[in-house]
MARPAKE-594165 format. One line per field, with one value per residue: z negated, y, x of N, C-alpha, C in turn; residue number from 1. Coordinates in steps of 0.1 Angstrom, whole numbers. Example, Ala and Ser with C-alpha at 12.3 -4.5 7.8 and 13.67 -1.06 7.14 Angstrom:
<rs>
nz (-78_-71)
ny (-57_-22)
nx (132_128)
caz (-78_-71)
cay (-45_-11)
cax (123_137)
cz (-78_-79)
cy (-33_0)
cx (132_129)
pos (1_2)
</rs>
This chain:
<rs>
nz (-1048_-1016_-984_-962_-927_-901_-880_-891_-911_-895_-882_-903_-911_-888_-888_-912_-907_-885_-898_-914_-895_-882_-902_-909_-926_-928_-924_-952_-956_-969_-961_-942_-956_-982_-1010_-1034_-1030_-1038_-1030_-1002_-997_-1006_-986_-963_-972_-973_-946_-936_-950_-939_-914_-919_-928_-905_-891_-902_-929_-964_-993_-1025_-1049_-1071_-1076_-1102_-1103_-1115_-1143_-1163_-1183_-1178_-1151_-1139_-1144_-1128_-1103_-1102_-1106_-1122_-1128_-1129_-1102_-1076_-1057_-1030_-1033_-1011_-996_-985_-1000_-1023_-1036_-1036_-1049_-1049_-1030_-1017_-1017_-986_-979_-957_-951_-964_-971_-988_-1015_-1049_-1083_-1109_-1142_-1154_-1167_-1155_-1149_-1147_-1136_-1151_-1149_-1131_-1134_-1141_-1159_-1172_-1191_-1196_-1215_-1236_-1249_-1232_-1210_-1223_-1229_-1204_-1191_-1178_-1183_-1189_-1173_-1170_-1148_-1119_-1100_-1068_-1057_-1029_-1005_-977_-971_-964_-983_-1007_-1011_-1024_-1031_-1051_-1031_-1010_-1021_-1028_-1002_-990_-999_-1027_-1029_-1024_-1023_-1027_-1050_-1079_-1098_-1132_-1146_-1171_-1188_-1207_-1230_-1239_-1265_-1279_-1281_-1286_-1264_-1264_-1281_-1270_-1257_-1230_-1212_-1185_-1166_-1147_-1134_-1160_-1174_-1191_-1173_-1173_-1196_-1219_-1235_-1241_-1249_-1233_-1210_-1203_-1230_-1235_-1217_-1213_-1214_-1190_-1171_-1178_-1170_-1142_-1137_-1145_-1127_-1102_-1107_-1107_-1080_-1070_-1068_-1076_-1097_-1091_-1102_-1103_-1091_-1090_-1112_-1112_-1138_-1142_-1146_-1172_-1179_-1166_-1130_-1108_-1085_-1058_-1047_-1019_-1022_-1049_-1082_-1105_-1137_-1159_-1192_-1212_-1244_-1260_-1237_-1219_-1191_-1159_-1126_-1099_-1068_-1042_-1008_-989_-968_-952_-955_-927)
ny (1242_1252_1237_1240_1247_1226_1240_1266_1260_1250_1274_1291_1276_1277_1304_1308_1290_1302_1324_1312_1301_1324_1340_1362_1381_1376_1387_1382_1350_1345_1356_1340_1321_1311_1332_1328_1301_1276_1250_1251_1263_1243_1224_1237_1237_1209_1203_1218_1205_1179_1185_1194_1170_1155_1168_1159_1165_1157_1148_1157_1163_1182_1214_1235_1263_1296_1295_1311_1337_1363_1362_1355_1379_1396_1388_1387_1365_1336_1309_1278_1264_1241_1230_1216_1202_1201_1184_1203_1225_1225_1241_1236_1236_1261_1281_1312_1319_1321_1350_1357_1335_1338_1358_1378_1375_1364_1358_1334_1320_1286_1253_1223_1190_1157_1128_1096_1074_1062_1083_1068_1060_1050_1066_1097_1117_1141_1126_1105_1119_1129_1104_1093_1110_1113_1132_1168_1199_1232_1256_1277_1291_1303_1321_1328_1346_1341_1359_1392_1418_1404_1403_1385_1361_1334_1316_1323_1319_1291_1279_1287_1269_1272_1295_1289_1288_1284_1264_1260_1239_1235_1221_1207_1181_1171_1151_1146_1140_1154_1181_1208_1219_1239_1258_1269_1295_1317_1337_1358_1371_1399_1413_1415_1425_1420_1409_1394_1376_1351_1324_1288_1285_1303_1290_1277_1271_1251_1236_1208_1205_1217_1200_1178_1188_1188_1161_1150_1164_1153_1126_1129_1133_1108_1103_1099_1110_1103_1082_1096_1119_1155_1179_1211_1231_1256_1292_1309_1334_1368_1371_1383_1407_1401_1416_1422_1406_1400_1387_1361_1349_1325_1316_1290_1282_1255_1240_1248_1266_1282_1293_1316_1331_1356_1362_1392_1397_1410_1403_1388)
nx (359_367_370_395_395_410_420_425_444_465_471_479_501_518_524_539_560_572_582_601_619_628_637_623_599_563_529_505_488_465_441_430_415_392_388_413_416_434_436_435_459_477_471_483_509_515_513_535_555_555_563_590_600_599_618_641_647_651_633_642_632_610_595_583_562_554_551_559_547_557_565_541_527_543_537_509_493_476_480_499_519_531_559_580_613_639_667_685_682_696_723_757_791_818_814_800_766_748_733_719_704_682_652_639_652_650_660_661_664_663_652_664_651_662_648_648_632_602_573_549_530_498_486_497_519_537_557_562_573_597_609_614_630_662_682_687_695_711_698_697_672_667_643_622_603_583_564_555_570_566_539_517_492_478_472_489_515_514_510_534_553_555_569_597_633_664_684_706_726_738_768_767_751_724_708_674_669_687_681_658_637_618_628_651_672_675_697_703_728_742_770_779_758_727_700_678_658_647_628_626_600_586_580_553_550_567_593_590_562_555_566_550_525_529_533_508_492_501_493_466_463_468_495_530_557_590_618_651_644_647_634_625_616_605_605_623_623_618_619_646_655_678_706_728_759_756_763_757_751_740_731_720_710_725_724_743_759_753_762_759_768_764_769_779_763_735_699_683)
caz (-1039_-1002_-975_-950_-914_-896_-872_-899_-917_-885_-879_-914_-910_-877_-892_-922_-900_-877_-907_-919_-884_-878_-914_-910_-933_-920_-933_-960_-949_-977_-955_-934_-964_-993_-1021_-1045_-1026_-1039_-1022_-988_-998_-1006_-972_-955_-977_-969_-931_-934_-955_-929_-903_-923_-928_-891_-886_-909_-943_-974_-1005_-1037_-1062_-1070_-1084_-1108_-1103_-1122_-1156_-1172_-1183_-1172_-1137_-1135_-1143_-1117_-1090_-1102_-1106_-1135_-1130_-1123_-1089_-1074_-1043_-1027_-1032_-1000_-999_-981_-1009_-1034_-1033_-1044_-1047_-1053_-1020_-1019_-1010_-975_-982_-945_-950_-972_-966_-999_-1026_-1063_-1090_-1123_-1150_-1159_-1171_-1145_-1154_-1139_-1141_-1151_-1146_-1125_-1143_-1135_-1170_-1171_-1199_-1196_-1226_-1238_-1253_-1219_-1203_-1229_-1228_-1190_-1185_-1180_-1189_-1184_-1169_-1167_-1134_-1113_-1088_-1059_-1051_-1018_-999_-963_-970_-964_-996_-1018_-1013_-1024_-1040_-1053_-1018_-1002_-1026_-1026_-988_-988_-1007_-1040_-1027_-1026_-1016_-1030_-1064_-1083_-1111_-1140_-1148_-1184_-1188_-1221_-1232_-1246_-1280_-1285_-1279_-1286_-1253_-1267_-1289_-1263_-1252_-1217_-1207_-1171_-1165_-1135_-1137_-1175_-1180_-1192_-1164_-1175_-1208_-1224_-1243_-1236_-1252_-1223_-1199_-1207_-1244_-1236_-1203_-1212_-1211_-1176_-1164_-1180_-1161_-1129_-1136_-1145_-1114_-1092_-1110_-1102_-1065_-1066_-1065_-1088_-1097_-1091_-1108_-1094_-1086_-1098_-1114_-1118_-1147_-1142_-1151_-1187_-1180_-1153_-1118_-1106_-1071_-1055_-1037_-1012_-1031_-1063_-1089_-1116_-1147_-1169_-1203_-1220_-1256_-1261_-1223_-1211_-1182_-1145_-1119_-1084_-1062_-1029_-999_-987_-956_-955_-949_-912)
cay (1245_1250_1229_1248_1240_1222_1251_1277_1254_1251_1288_1296_1269_1283_1318_1306_1283_1312_1332_1304_1300_1337_1347_1375_1380_1378_1391_1371_1340_1342_1361_1329_1311_1316_1339_1319_1286_1269_1237_1254_1265_1230_1218_1243_1232_1196_1204_1222_1195_1169_1190_1194_1156_1150_1174_1153_1169_1147_1153_1153_1166_1191_1226_1241_1277_1304_1290_1322_1349_1374_1360_1356_1393_1402_1384_1389_1352_1332_1295_1272_1257_1233_1229_1205_1205_1194_1183_1214_1236_1224_1247_1230_1242_1275_1291_1321_1316_1330_1357_1358_1324_1342_1370_1387_1366_1368_1347_1332_1309_1276_1240_1212_1177_1145_1117_1083_1064_1068_1088_1061_1055_1053_1078_1106_1126_1147_1116_1098_1128_1128_1091_1089_1119_1109_1144_1181_1208_1246_1258_1289_1290_1314_1320_1336_1346_1344_1369_1406_1426_1396_1406_1372_1355_1319_1309_1325_1312_1277_1276_1289_1259_1278_1306_1283_1292_1275_1262_1257_1232_1236_1208_1201_1172_1170_1143_1154_1137_1163_1195_1212_1228_1251_1268_1274_1309_1319_1350_1358_1383_1403_1423_1416_1431_1411_1413_1387_1367_1344_1312_1277_1287_1311_1282_1269_1267_1241_1230_1195_1207_1221_1187_1170_1193_1184_1146_1148_1169_1143_1115_1132_1132_1095_1103_1096_1115_1091_1082_1102_1133_1167_1187_1225_1232_1269_1303_1312_1349_1375_1370_1395_1409_1398_1425_1417_1405_1398_1375_1359_1338_1322_1307_1285_1277_1240_1233_1253_1277_1280_1306_1317_1344_1357_1370_1406_1398_1414_1394_1390)
cax (370_363_379_399_395_423_425_431_456_475_474_488_514_526_528_550_571_579_590_613_628_634_641_616_587_551_518_499_479_453_429_424_409_384_396_418_415_447_436_439_474_484_470_493_522_516_516_549_564_556_572_604_605_601_631_652_648_649_628_650_625_598_596_571_563_544_550_562_538_563_565_527_524_550_531_495_486_473_481_511_518_543_565_589_627_645_682_693_680_706_736_768_804_821_812_789_753_746_721_712_695_670_645_638_655_650_667_656_670_653_657_661_650_665_640_654_622_590_563_537_522_484_484_509_520_550_566_565_582_610_615_617_640_676_689_684_706_707_696_693_664_666_630_621_589_582_553_560_569_561_524_512_482_481_471_501_527_513_512_548_561_557_580_610_645_675_687_720_726_750_775_765_739_720_696_663_669_697_677_644_637_610_636_663_672_682_701_708_736_748_780_780_746_716_690_666_660_635_630_618_585_580_576_541_552_578_595_584_548_554_568_538_515_531_531_493_486_504_485_452_463_472_509_539_570_599_631_660_639_650_622_627_604_599_613_623_623_614_628_653_659_692_712_740_771_752_769_748_756_729_735_709_716_724_724_754_757_753_765_757_771_759_778_774_755_721_689_680)
cz (-1025_-995_-963_-937_-909_-888_-880_-907_-907_-882_-890_-914_-900_-881_-902_-916_-892_-886_-912_-908_-880_-889_-914_-916_-924_-929_-941_-952_-957_-970_-945_-942_-975_-1004_-1032_-1042_-1026_-1031_-1007_-987_-998_-993_-963_-959_-973_-954_-929_-939_-945_-917_-906_-924_-914_-885_-894_-923_-952_-987_-1017_-1050_-1060_-1079_-1090_-1108_-1112_-1136_-1167_-1172_-1176_-1157_-1131_-1134_-1131_-1104_-1090_-1101_-1120_-1137_-1124_-1109_-1087_-1059_-1042_-1027_-1021_-1003_-995_-989_-1021_-1030_-1042_-1040_-1050_-1042_-1023_-1011_-998_-976_-969_-943_-957_-967_-977_-1012_-1039_-1071_-1104_-1129_-1155_-1162_-1160_-1152_-1143_-1144_-1140_-1148_-1139_-1136_-1139_-1146_-1168_-1179_-1200_-1207_-1227_-1241_-1241_-1211_-1209_-1228_-1214_-1183_-1188_-1188_-1183_-1181_-1168_-1152_-1130_-1100_-1081_-1052_-1039_-1012_-985_-960_-972_-978_-1008_-1021_-1013_-1034_-1043_-1040_-1010_-1007_-1025_-1012_-984_-997_-1021_-1040_-1030_-1018_-1017_-1045_-1066_-1096_-1118_-1142_-1160_-1183_-1202_-1222_-1241_-1261_-1287_-1285_-1280_-1276_-1255_-1273_-1281_-1258_-1240_-1216_-1194_-1170_-1151_-1138_-1152_-1182_-1180_-1183_-1165_-1188_-1211_-1231_-1236_-1238_-1241_-1210_-1204_-1222_-1246_-1222_-1202_-1209_-1196_-1168_-1166_-1171_-1147_-1127_-1136_-1132_-1103_-1095_-1105_-1087_-1060_-1062_-1078_-1086_-1099_-1098_-1098_-1088_-1096_-1100_-1120_-1125_-1148_-1149_-1166_-1189_-1166_-1142_-1115_-1091_-1069_-1044_-1030_-1022_-1046_-1069_-1102_-1124_-1157_-1179_-1210_-1232_-1257_-1248_-1215_-1201_-1167_-1138_-1105_-1079_-1047_-1020_-997_-975_-960_-949_-934_-911)
cy (1242_1242_1237_1240_1237_1233_1262_1272_1254_1265_1294_1289_1274_1296_1316_1299_1293_1321_1325_1304_1313_1345_1361_1373_1383_1382_1379_1362_1339_1347_1351_1320_1319_1322_1329_1305_1280_1256_1240_1257_1252_1222_1223_1238_1218_1195_1208_1212_1183_1173_1190_1179_1151_1156_1169_1157_1157_1154_1147_1156_1176_1204_1231_1256_1284_1299_1300_1333_1361_1374_1361_1371_1400_1399_1384_1376_1347_1317_1290_1267_1248_1233_1218_1210_1196_1194_1195_1227_1236_1230_1242_1237_1256_1286_1300_1316_1326_1337_1358_1346_1327_1355_1381_1380_1373_1356_1346_1320_1299_1263_1230_1198_1167_1133_1104_1072_1070_1072_1082_1055_1059_1065_1085_1116_1131_1136_1108_1106_1127_1115_1088_1099_1115_1120_1157_1189_1222_1247_1272_1286_1303_1313_1330_1336_1349_1354_1383_1412_1418_1399_1392_1370_1341_1312_1310_1318_1297_1272_1277_1281_1266_1288_1301_1289_1282_1273_1257_1250_1234_1222_1201_1193_1169_1161_1150_1151_1146_1177_1197_1223_1241_1262_1274_1288_1310_1334_1349_1372_1386_1414_1425_1421_1421_1416_1406_1378_1362_1332_1301_1278_1295_1303_1272_1264_1258_1236_1216_1195_1210_1208_1178_1175_1188_1169_1143_1153_1158_1130_1117_1131_1118_1094_1101_1104_1104_1093_1088_1115_1143_1175_1201_1229_1246_1280_1305_1327_1355_1372_1383_1395_1407_1407_1418_1417_1403_1386_1373_1347_1337_1313_1303_1278_1262_1233_1238_1264_1273_1293_1305_1331_1344_1365_1384_1408_1402_1404_1398_1399)
cx (365_374_382_398_409_429_432_443_467_480_483_501_523_532_540_562_579_587_602_623_635_640_635_602_575_540_512_490_466_440_422_415_400_393_400_418_429_447_439_454_481_482_480_507_525_520_530_559_566_564_586_609_607_614_643_655_645_643_637_643_614_602_583_572_552_541_552_552_544_563_550_523_531_543_515_487_485_474_494_508_530_547_575_604_633_661_690_690_689_719_747_781_805_817_800_777_752_733_713_703_682_664_645_640_654_655_661_663_660_660_654_661_654_657_648_645_610_580_550_528_507_480_497_509_534_560_571_576_596_617_620_626_654_684_684_696_702_707_693_684_664_653_630_607_590_571_559_558_564_546_517_501_486_480_484_513_526_516_527_557_565_568_594_621_655_676_701_718_739_756_771_751_736_708_686_663_679_693_662_643_628_618_648_661_680_685_708_715_741_757_781_768_735_705_677_668_647_638_623_603_578_577_565_542_563_581_590_570_546_556_555_526_516_528_516_487_489_495_471_451_467_486_517_552_580_612_641_656_644_637_627_615_598_607_611_622_619_624_634_657_674_697_724_752_768_759_761_753_745_735_722_714_714_726_736_751_757_754_761_761_767_769_772_766_740_711_687_668)
pos (1_2_3_4_5_6_7_8_9_10_11_12_13_14_15_16_17_18_19_20_21_22_23_24_25_26_27_28_29_30_31_32_33_34_35_36_37_38_39_40_41_42_43_44_45_46_47_48_49_50_51_52_53_54_55_56_57_58_59_60_61_62_63_64_65_66_67_68_69_70_71_72_73_74_75_76_77_78_79_80_81_82_83_84_85_86_87_88_89_90_91_92_93_94_95_96_97_98_99_100_101_102_103_104_105_106_107_108_109_110_111_112_113_114_115_116_117_118_119_120_121_122_123_124_125_126_127_128_129_130_131_132_133_134_135_136_137_138_139_140_141_142_143_144_145_146_147_148_149_150_151_152_153_154_155_156_157_158_159_160_161_162_163_164_165_166_167_168_169_170_171_172_173_174_175_176_177_178_179_180_181_182_183_184_185_186_187_188_189_190_191_192_193_194_195_196_197_198_199_200_201_202_203_204_205_206_207_208_209_210_211_212_213_214_215_216_217_218_219_220_221_222_223_224_225_226_227_228_229_230_231_232_233_234_235_236_237_238_239_240_241_242_243_244_245_246_247_248_249_250_251_252_253_254_255_256_257_258_259_260_261_262_263_264_265_266_267_268)
</rs>
């Protein structure tokens, strides 16, 4: 892995920050770095995270991206990544999501984990994840890209906070001793039509495995996933483009359902 220069990291960060502030997509940033250098992407992500924290944002969790083979094929990448969930990314209440906050949104159904304890064990395995998860919930993640036309590589999406947008959580909370997440089935509907579907096995074989991947990745970085954090474990099916006025309803067997609707405002 190459080490990106501070100057190039700053340049990429400025480009993506401008896109966020203006709600206008910008060209890819991967050309500033070595081909496939995810480490450079994370350096940019960290720079932008620190800027958000200085501006008053609070970290409430993490998201795992690129866990579904269908989504990997859609974006032309072959490995998972992670991003940060900030407090203002969680959409609550019945109000429509303001589509003007987003640039080129897409939506996907997934399982959200609420951690009940720190994942700080010296040896991390699936049993630790199950034991230390307080509960899981159905979730809709609204992914977005600050990069023009979703023309992204692993470097671009990592730098762009794993192409994060917003997320919505369902009301039902289920403990892991009551469900086999690998076997659950997700259907995402719009106007009554199924627009995306998949199973828990489509998320790295099991959403628990995805969270384990993240916990081990953090451990390798000398960091810990903390109690109270929300972890979006990754898509269970292909992501779907969101038109103005779109209304979506996802059902995950055994976990319940979750809905989101968007206003008719066009992206800026």
